[in-house]
C-alpha positions in Angstrom: -17.7 19.0 -6.7 -16.9 21.2 -9.6 -16.6 24.8 -8.9 -19.3 27.2 -10.3 -17.3 28.9 -13.3 -17.8 32.4 -11.5 -16.6 30.6 -8.2 -13.4 30.0 -10.5 -13.3 33.6 -10.9 -13.3 34.6 -7.6 -11.3 31.8 -6.2 -7.8 33.3 -8.5 -8.7 36.4 -8.6 -9.4 38.2 -12.0 -12.9 38.5 -13.3 -10.9 38.6 -16.4 -10.0 35.2 -15.6 -12.5 32.6 -17.9 -11.3 29.4 -17.3 -9.9 27.2 -20.3 -10.9 30.2 -22.8 -8.0 32.0 -22.0 -7.4 35.4 -19.7 -7.1 38.8 -20.3 -4.1 40.8 -19.1 -3.6 40.9 -15.1 -2.9 43.7 -13.1 0.6 43.7 -11.9 1.2 44.1 -8.0 2.5 46.7 -5.9 6.0 45.7 -4.6 6.3 46.2 -1.3 8.6 48.9 -0.4 11.1 46.5 1.0 10.9 44.5 -1.5 11.5 47.2 -4.1 15.2 48.0 -1.3 16.1 44.2 -1.4 16.1 44.3 -5.2 18.6 47.1 -4.9 20.8 45.3 -3.6 20.7 43.0 -5.9 19.3 39.5 -3.5 20.9 36.1 -5.4 20.0 34.7 -8.4 17.6 32.1 -7.3 17.1 32.6 -3.9 14.2 34.5 -3.9 12.5 31.4 -5.3 12.1 28.6 -3.4 15.4 26.3 -3.5 13.8 22.9 -4.5 17.1 20.7 -4.8 20.5 19.7 -3.7 22.1 20.9 -6.2 20.4 24.3 -7.0 20.3 24.7 -3.0 24.4 24.0 -3.1 24.9 26.6 -5.7 23.1 29.3 -4.2 25.3 28.6 -1.0 28.3 29.2 -2.7 27.0 32.7 -3.9 25.6 33.9 -0.7 28.7 34.6 0.9 29.9 37.3 -1.5 26.5 38.8 -1.9 27.1 39.5 1.9 30.1 40.4 1.6 29.4 43.3 -0.8 26.6 44.9 1.1 27.2 48.2 2.2 26.5 48.6 5.6 26.6 52.6 5.6 24.0 52.5 3.5 20.7 53.9 5.4 18.3 51.9 3.5 20.4 49.0 2.7 19.7 48.7 7.4 16.2 49.7 7.5 15.0 47.1 5.0 17.8 44.9 6.5 19.3 43.3 3.7 21.8 41.6 5.5 19.3 39.9 7.8 17.0 38.8 5.0 20.0 37.2 2.9 21.5 35.4 6.0 18.0 34.0 7.1 18.0 32.4 3.1 21.4 31.2 3.4 20.6 29.1 6.7 17.1 28.0 5.0 19.3 26.7 2.0 21.4 24.8 4.4 18.8 23.5 6.3 17.1 22.1 3.3 20.9 20.7 2.2 21.4 19.3 5.6 17.9 17.9 5.4 17.9 16.3 2.4 21.0 14.8 2.4 20.2 13.4 6.1 17.2 12.1 4.8 19.1 10.4 1.5 21.4 8.4 3.6 18.8 7.4 5.7 19.0 8.9 9.1 15.9 11.3 10.5 17.3 15.0 10.5 15.0 17.5 11.9 17.1 20.3 11.5 15.1 22.5 8.8 12.7 24.3 10.9 14.4 25.9 14.2 17.4 28.0 12.7 15.0 29.8 10.8 13.1 30.3 13.8 15.9 31.6 15.4 17.4 34.0 12.8 13.7 35.1 11.4 12.6 36.5 14.3 15.2 39.4 13.7 13.4 40.6 11.0 10.2 41.7 12.2 7.9 40.6 15.3 6.0 37.8 14.5 7.3 36.8 11.2 9.6 34.1 12.3 6.7 31.3 13.4 4.3 31.5 10.4 7.3 31.5 8.0 8.6 28.8 9.6 5.8 27.1 9.4 5.5 27.1 5.6 9.4 25.9 5.6 8.4 22.6 7.1 5.8 21.6 4.0 7.8 20.9 1.5 10.2 18.5 3.0 7.8 16.5 4.7 5.5 16.2 1.8 8.4 15.1 -0.3 9.7 12.8 1.8 6.3 10.9 2.5 5.0 12.5 5.6 1.6 14.0 5.4 0.6 13.9 8.5 3.8 16.2 9.7 2.7 18.2 6.9 -0.7 18.9 8.1 0.5 19.6 11.5 2.8 22.2 9.6 0.0 23.6 7.8 -2.5 24.2 10.8 0.2 26.4 12.8 1.4 28.7 10.0 -2.3 28.9 9.4 -2.8 29.8 12.5 -0.3 32.0 12.7 -0.6 33.8 9.8 -1.7 37.3 9.3 -2.3 38.6 5.8 -1.2 42.5 6.2 1.6 41.4 8.2 3.0 38.5 6.3 2.2 39.3 3.0 5.3 41.2 2.3 7.0 37.9 2.9 6.2 36.7 -0.5 9.0 38.8 -1.5 11.6 38.0 0.8 11.3 34.2 0.7 9.7 31.7 -2.0 8.3 34.2 -4.1 5.0 33.2 -3.0 2.8 34.0 -0.1 3.1 32.2 2.8 -0.5 31.5 3.8 -1.8 30.6 0.0 1.2 28.1 0.7 0.1 26.5 3.8 -2.9 26.1 2.5 -2.5 24.6 -0.7 0.4 22.4 1.0 -2.6 21.2 3.4 -5.1 20.4 0.8 -2.8 17.9 -1.1 -1.4 16.5 2.6 -5.3 16.0 3.6 -5.8 14.6 0.0 -3.6 11.7 0.8 -4.4 11.2 3.9 -8.1 10.7 3.2 -10.1 13.6 3.2 -10.4 14.6 0.1 -14.0 17.1 0.2 -11.9 18.9 3.4 -8.8 19.1 0.8 -11.3 20.5 -1.9 -12.3 23.2 0.5 -8.8 24.2 1.7 -7.5 24.5 -2.0 -10.3 27.0 -2.8 -9.8 28.9 0.3 -6.1 28.7 -0.8 -6.9 30.6 -4.3 -9.0 32.8 -3.0 -6.5 34.2 -0.7 -4.0 34.1 -3.9 -6.6 36.0 -5.7 -7.3 38.9 -2.8 -3.6 39.6 -2.5 -3.4 39.5 -6.1 0.3 38.4 -6.5 0.7 36.3 -9.6 3.4 34.2 -8.0 1.1 33.2 -5.0 -1.5 32.7 -7.8 0.1 30.2 -10.0 1.6 28.2 -7.6 -1.6 27.7 -5.8 -2.8 27.0 -9.5 -0.7 24.1 -9.7 -1.4 22.0 -6.3 -5.2 23.1 -7.6 -4.6 21.1 -10.6 -3.1 17.8 -8.5 -5.6 17.9 -6.5 -8.7 17.8 -9.1 -6.6 15.4 -11.1 -6.2 13.1 -8.0 -10.2 13.5 -7.4 -11.1 13.0 -11.1 -13.0 16.2 -11.9 -11.9 16.4 -14.9 -13.9 19.8 -15.8 -12.4 21.9 -13.1 -9.2 20.4 -14.1 -9.9 21.8 -17.5 -10.5 25.1 -16.6 -7.8 25.5 -13.9 -5.2 24.2 -16.7 -6.4 27.2 -19.0 -5.7 29.8 -16.1 -2.7 28.5 -15.4 -1.0 28.2 -18.5 -2.3 31.7 -19.6 -1.3 33.0 -16.5 2.0 31.7 -16.7 2.1 32.7 -20.7 1.5 36.2 -19.6 3.6 36.8 -16.6 7.0 35.0 -18.5 6.8 32.2 -15.8 8.3 29.3 -17.6 8.2 26.7 -14.9 4.9 27.5 -13.9 3.8 27.5 -17.7 5.3 24.2 -18.1 3.9 22.9 -15.1 0.2 23.4 -16.7 1.4 22.3 -20.3 2.1 18.6 -18.4 -1.3 18.6 -17.3 -3.1 20.4 -20.9 -1.2 17.6 -22.9 -2.1 14.6 -19.9 -6.2 15.6 -20.6 -5.6 14.9 -24.2 -3.9 12.0 -24.0 -6.4 10.6 -21.5 -9.4 12.2 -23.6 -8.1 10.5 -27.2 -6.1 7.7 -27.2 -3.6 7.9 -30.0 0.8 8.3 -30.7 0.4 11.8 -31.2 -1.2 12.6 -27.6 1.2 10.6 -25.9 3.8 11.7 -27.8 2.6 15.1 -27.0 2.6 14.0 -23.3 6.1 12.8 -23.2 7.2 15.7 -25.0 5.5 17.8 -22.6 7.1 16.2 -19.3 10.4 16.2 -21.1 10.3 19.7 -21.3 9.4 20.5 -17.9 11.8 18.4 -16.8 15.1 20.7 -18.0 14.3 23.2 -15.3 15.9 21.1 -13.1 15.5 18.5 -10.6 11.4 19.0 -8.7 11.2 16.3 -5.7 7.1 16.8 -5.6 6.1 17.2 -9.1 8.3 15.1 -11.3 7.3 11.5 -9.3 3.5 12.6 -9.5 4.4 13.8 -13.4 6.1 10.0 -13.9 2.8 8.2 -12.3 0.8 10.5 -14.8 2.8 9.4 -17.5 3.2 5.6 -16.8 -0.8 5.6 -16.3 -0.8 7.3 -19.8 1.3 4.5 -21.0 -1.3 1.7 -19.6 -4.1 3.2 -20.9 -2.4 3.4 -24.8 -1.1 -0.3 -24.1 2.3 1.0 -24.1 3.3 -1.7 -21.2 6.7 -2.1 -21.2 7.5 1.9 -21.5 5.2 2.7 -18.7 7.2 0.2 -17.1 10.6 1.9 -18.2 9.1 4.9 -16.7 7.8 3.6 -13.1 11.5 1.7 -12.7 13.0 5.5 -13.6 10.5 7.0 -10.9 11.6 4.9 -8.4 15.1 5.1 -8.9 15.0 8.7 -8.0 12.6 8.5 -6.1 15.2 6.7 -3.6 17.8 8.5 -4.7 16.4 12.0 -3.8 14.3 10.4 -0.6 11.4 11.7 -2.3 8.5 9.0 -1.3 5.5 10.6 -1.4 3.5 9.6 -4.4 5.7 5.8 -4.6 2.8 3.8 -2.7 0.7 4.8 -6.5 3.9 4.0 -8.5 4.2 0.4 -7.0 0.4 0.3 -7.9 0.6 1.5 -11.4 3.8 -0.8 -12.0 1.3 -3.7 -10.4 -1.3 -2.8 -12.9 1.4 -2.4 -15.7 2.5 -6.0 -15.4 -1.3 -7.7 -14.9 -2.1 -5.7 -18.7 1.6 -8.2 -19.8 -0.4 -11.3 -19.0 -1.3 -13.7 -15.8 2.0 -15.4 -16.4 3.1 -12.2 -14.5 0.1 -12.1 -11.1 2.7 -12.7 -8.7 4.7 -10.4 -9.6 1.9 -7.8 -10.0 0.6 -9.0 -6.4 3.4 -8.7 -4.7 3.9 -5.1 -5.8 0.0 -4.1 -4.7 0.8 -5.5 -1.3 3.8 -3.3 -1.2 2.3 -0.4 -2.2 -0.7 -0.8 0.9 2.8 -1.5 2.9 4.4 2.0 2.1 0.6 3.8 2.1 0.3 2.6 5.9 3.2 3.7 6.9 2.5 6.9 5.2 -1.3 7.1 7.2 -2.1 7.6 2.8 -5.8 6.5 3.2 -6.1 7.4 -0.4 -3.0 5.6 -1.6 -4.5 2.5 0.0 -7.6 2.9 -1.6 -6.5 3.2 -4.6 -4.4 0.2 -4.0 -6.7 -2.1 -2.9 -9.5 -1.6 -5.5 -6.5 -2.8 -7.7 -5.7 -6.2 -5.3 -9.3 -6.6 -4.4 -10.1 -7.2 -8.6 -6.9 -8.8 -8.9 -8.3 -11.4 -6.3 -12.0 -12.0 -7.7 -10.4 -12.5 -10.7 -8.7 -15.6 -8.9 -10.9 -16.7 -7.0 -10.3 -15.2 -3.7 -13.5 -13.4 -3.3 -13.4 -12.9 0.8 -10.4 -11.8 1.3 -11.0 -9.4 -1.5 -14.1 -8.3 0.4 -12.5 -7.8 3.3 -9.7 -5.9 2.1 -11.5 -3.8 0.5 -14.4 -3.1 3.0 -12.2 -2.6 5.8 -10.4 0.6 3.8 -14.1 1.8 2.4 -15.6 1.6 5.9 -12.8 4.4 7.1 -13.8 7.3 5.2 -15.8 9.5 6.0 -16.5 12.1 3.2 -15.2 12.2 -0.4 -18.0 9.8 -1.3 -18.5 11.4 -4.8 -14.8 11.4 -6.1 -13.5 9.1 -8.9 -11.6 6.4 -6.2 -14.8 6.5 -4.3 -16.6 5.4 -7.1 -14.7 2.9 -8.6 -14.2 0.8 -5.1 -18.2 0.8 -4.8 -18.2 -0.6 -7.8 -16.1 -3.6 -6.7 -17.7 -3.4 -3.2 -21.0 -3.8 -4.8 -20.3 -7.1 -7.6 -17.9 -8.7 -4.3 -21.2 -8.5 -1.8 -22.8 -10.6 -4.8 -23.3 -14.5 -4.6 -20.3 -16.7 -5.4 -20.3 -17.7 -8.6 
C-alpha cells in the first residue's frame, strides 16, 4: 500500500523532493498574466485564499464593497482581466458560504452554496463557472458530514476540469487548483464512504496533477489531504514521507497554516511512537499553535480526535474526555459533523479505559457513533466503531451479537483489506468465530 519513493517524488512534482529527509528549493511557479494584473488592483486581503470560517467570511464581506468601488473602470488592464467581476464573484461566494454555514448551524437545509457562483462565474470566461462551482461545494458538504454529496460534486468537477483552461482559477479562487482540490476532497470522501483503496488512487492522482502544474499552493493543499488519508488507512511509512515534504515545502515558501498542519502530523507520529510526557506535550503544543490561525471546520475536529487518541494511548483519560467534550461542542456549534462518529467512538474507548463501571456509558457512545456513521453513509467510521463495540460485547459474553454486528459491516466492504482498520476487524472476526468458552 505504501508509495514507492520514486512515485512519491513524481506525485509531488519535483525530483528534488526526498521525503522525510527534506527538500531542496522548489522553483516558484510563473504567475498567469491575468493574476498579475489582479494583484496590481489589490485583491482584498485574505480573500484570495478560501474563507473557511464564518468570522473570516464576514470580515471579507465588510471589506469587499469598498474595494469594488475603488476599481478604476477606465484602466484597460482592469477591464481586460475583468477584475471587478472576479471580485464580485468572490463576494457572492463568501455570502453564499456564510448563509450556508448559518443555516446549517440553525438546523436548516440550505443549498445556496453553488448557484450564485454558477451564475456569475460564467461571465469570467466560457466554461469556467461549472468547474469552479463544483469545487466550491466540496468544503461545505464535507464539513457538515455529507460525503456522498461531496463525492458527486467532486466527480462532476473532475469531469468538467480542463487543465490548460482552468489552471488560472487557482489564482482567482481559493489559491489552489480546482482539479487538484476535487481529487483530494474525493479521496477523503471515498475513505469515509468505505473505499480506502480507491481513495488512495484518487489521492495519488491529485498529488500528481499538483506536481504537473508546479503550483506550490496546490501541492501543499494536496499534501494536507494526503497526510490525513494515510493516517486514516494506517500507512505510517508513507505518512512520514508526506509530512517531511509538506513541512519542508511550507517552510521554504512561508506558508504558515500548511506548515503548522504538517507539524501537527509530525508531532502526532512522535507521540505515537514514543509514549513519553515530552512527545505528548509537543503534540499538544503543535495543535494549539495550529488553532491560533483561526477556526478550521475540517482539520480541527480531526486533530481533536488525534489528540484524544494520543491521550488514550498515553493513559491520560481525563484529558482525553475533556478534549472530546470540547470537540463535540465546537462541532455542534459550527455544524461540522464529518468527524463526529469518530469522536463518539473515542469517547467510548476513553470511558472503557476508566474501568468496568463506565461500560454502559461507553456502549451508549458506541451505539451513537454507529447511528451517526449510518446517517452519513460513513462505512469506514461504522467499521471502526463496530469493532470497538463488538470487542466490548465479547467481553460481556455477547459473542453472537458481536459476531453479527461486525460481520454485517465487514461483509459490505469490497476492497481495502490491507488497511489497519480492516486488519483489526479481521483479527476480531477470527476470534469471534472460535468456539464459545
